[in-house]
C-alpha positions, 0 to 999 in steps of 0.5 A, a space after each residue: 500500500 502506498 499513500 501520502 501523509 498530507 500536512 498543511 499548517 496544523 492540519 494533517 491527513 492520509 490519502 491512499 494512492 490508487 488508480 494510477 496515474 494520480 493527478 494532484 491539484 486544486 481542481 475537484 476532478 483530481 485523484 487527490 485534491 489539495 485545498 491550497 491557493 498556492 497550488 495549481 489546478 493540475 499540479 503534478 501527476 504520480 505514475 507507477 512503473 513496475 515497483 517504481 513511483 514517478 512524480 511529474 510536474 504538470 507545468 505548475 505555476 509555483 513548481 514542484 519541490 522534492 526534498 527541497 529541490 525543484 523537479 520536473 520528473 523524479 522517482 519517489 523513494 519512501 519518506 520523500 517529501 513533495 512540496 506543493 505551495 504550503 502543502 507537504 506530501 510525504 510519500 510512504 510505501 509501507 507494503 513494500 517495507 513490510 514485504 522486504 522485512 519478511 523476506 530479509 528476516 533471519 527466520 531461524 532466529 525469528 518467528 513472524 507473528 502477524 496474528 491480531 493481539 488479544 482484545 482484553 488488556 491490549 495497549 498500543 502507543 506510539 511515542 516520539 523518540 525525542 519525547 521519551 529521551 527527554 523523560 529519562 534525561 531529567 535525572 542527571 544519574 540517567 544522563 551519566 549512565 548513557 554517557 558511560 555506556 556510549 563511551 564503552 561502545 565507542 572503543 569497540 572496532 567491529 560491528 558484531 562486538 559493538 552490537 553485543 555490547 549494545 545489547 548488554 547495555 540495554 539489559 542494564 537499562 531494562 532489568 525485566 527484559 526477556 529478549 532483544 534483537 538489533 536490526 540494521 535498515 538499508 533504505 536504498 536496498 530496502 532491507 532489514 537485517 538482524 545484526 545481533 540478538 539475545 535471549 535472557 534467562 532460561 525461557 521455555 519459548 526462546 522464539 522472537 514473536 515479531 510483526 513485520 507490520 510493527 517493524 514497518 510502522 517504526 521505520 515509516 513513522 520514526 516513532 517508538 512503538 510500545 505494545 502491552 498485551 497479556 503478561 508481557 510488553 513489547 517495544 520497538 525503538 528506531 535508530 535515527 541518523 540525520 533524519 533517516 532510520 538506519 536501524 531499530 531494536 526489538 525488545 520483549 520484557 515482563 510487565 512492570 511500573 509504567 513510569 520506570 519502563 518509560 524511563 528505561 526505554 528513554 535511556 535505550 533510545 538515547 543510547 541508540 541516538 548516540 551510537 547511530 553514527 558509530 554503527 554507521 561508521 563501522 558499517 562503512 568500514 566493513 564495506 570498504 574492507 569488502 571492496 578492498 578485498 575485491 580489488 585485491 582479488 582482481 590485482 592478484 588475478 592480473 598477476 597470475 595471468 602474467 606469472 602462473 607460479 604466483 597463482 598458488 604462491 600468494 595464497 599459500 603465503 597467505 595461509 602460512 601467515 594466518 597459521 603464524 597469526 593463530 599461534 601468536 593469538 592475533 585478533 581477527 582485524 589484524 588477521 584480515 589486514 595480514 592476509 591482505 598484505 600476504 596476498 598482495 606481497 608480490 603484486 609489484 611483479 606486474 611491473 617487472 619485464 617477463 624476460 626477468 620474471 620468467 627467466 629460468 637461470 640465475 639473474 644477472 646483477 642488473 636484472 636482480 637489481 630490477 627485480 628488487 624493485 617489486 616491493 616498491 612497485 607493489 606498495 605504489 599499486 595498492 596505495 590506491 586501495 582504501 585502508 591500504 595503510 593498514 597492510 602496505 608495510 608487509 608488501 614494501 618490506 617483506 624482503 627485509 631481513 632480521 640481520 639487515 641484509 635485505 631490501 629495499 631499505 636494509 632495515 634490521 630487527 624490530 625496525 622491520 614492520 611486524 607484517 613484513 617479518 611474518 610474510 618474510 618467513 612464509 614467503 621463504 618457506 613457500 619458495 623452497 617447497 615449491 621449487 622457486 629457489 634455484 636449488 630446486 624443490 625441498 621437502 617441507 621438513 628440509 625447508 623448515 630445518 633450513 629456515 631454523 638454520 638461518 635464524 639470523 635472517 628472521 624474527 626468532 619469535 615469529 620463526 618459532 611460531 611458524 615452527 609450532 604451527 608446522 608441528 601442529 600440522 597447520 602448515 600445508 603446501 596445498 593451495 586453496 582460496 583464502 580470499 573468501 575466508 577472510 575474518 569478518 568484522 
């Protein structure tokens, strides 16, 4: 169902859109009549093309404005505002939202329940988010708690961890809570996606009873929905950022004193307001990381076409690096950046002539000097990838050696960046077992023994971690695709 919310001064109403095309204006024969002297008799037309709604100005004297911009033709999106004279028409497409919500919910976590609530003892309220926040912030102790919870959220670097922390804070605000689920809403994709959930206590029924209609109302109206029926309460609170809905939280809790409940919901709403920007930033960071991995995948495939050896080599080095990271106890974000660095460590070879790159005999001195430029070329290539500063060090310095005999800068010891020290060991091991070195193929045990015998070239702690990973059978010279297995934020 699509409709306009019509507002002029203090008067407001709702008009359903049907029987397309719909003409809007002052004339009484129009599909929607606007009693506004500043509007033209036939001001604009609404057409429907598939699932799209199109607004067309009909040569009105004062023009048609969409979200403040004068337009002739434009596609309407949910919550778009049309200005006709002194009348505002807000476009709402609630059926589409409800349908998308049902399609995008994780049904293994949720039990959609669209049955009508029991008539006896039923209460449904819609509350302005600002109003409910104002109620709770009258007490300075509540404001301080909100500040503290928000401060704890701001230091968390991943969406999943931040979502779990937010649900923990919600539990502290509302002691009687039974279940909570946090959603993100993508207005462009029309998708509502569960981000995190929690079932508190040992409930016999752990299912979430969620009405897609209620969720759609909160997204549309940007209001808090409070429903009391039987022995339990339900509340849905929107997460708003710059006037747009970016998510919501669905709560179920036992009945209690209504004043205390409203204060608790106000604290939760205030926390959602304050944390919205942080969650959007984390989502953007995740999107950039995914885009970066796509770029890395394209770059490595380009190199594979130039040098078939590199096809398996980069992925094996990536897997060995992750095995080392596991022994060292690195976090997922660090592992992700390390993997990106390992996969790209040789991309600079794209700029090396085939006559040098594919030469089967020992390189001449001048050829070797040119080959030694590939770390610098690689760092220049990935510099255009978002967040490359987080992983470029492994690309630029993976040929540096612990004793200072490496290149391109002759760094030594802990002056060599951490990622480069890991990749140096993984790269050297794979060169030995894959026959890249001029001494030919080595068995894995022989290669490990050689690495341990050249301990002056490598970080001793990382070398020991590599040896431990090998002994635990985490090091295998079989290629598989690592890009799809990147740890997620």
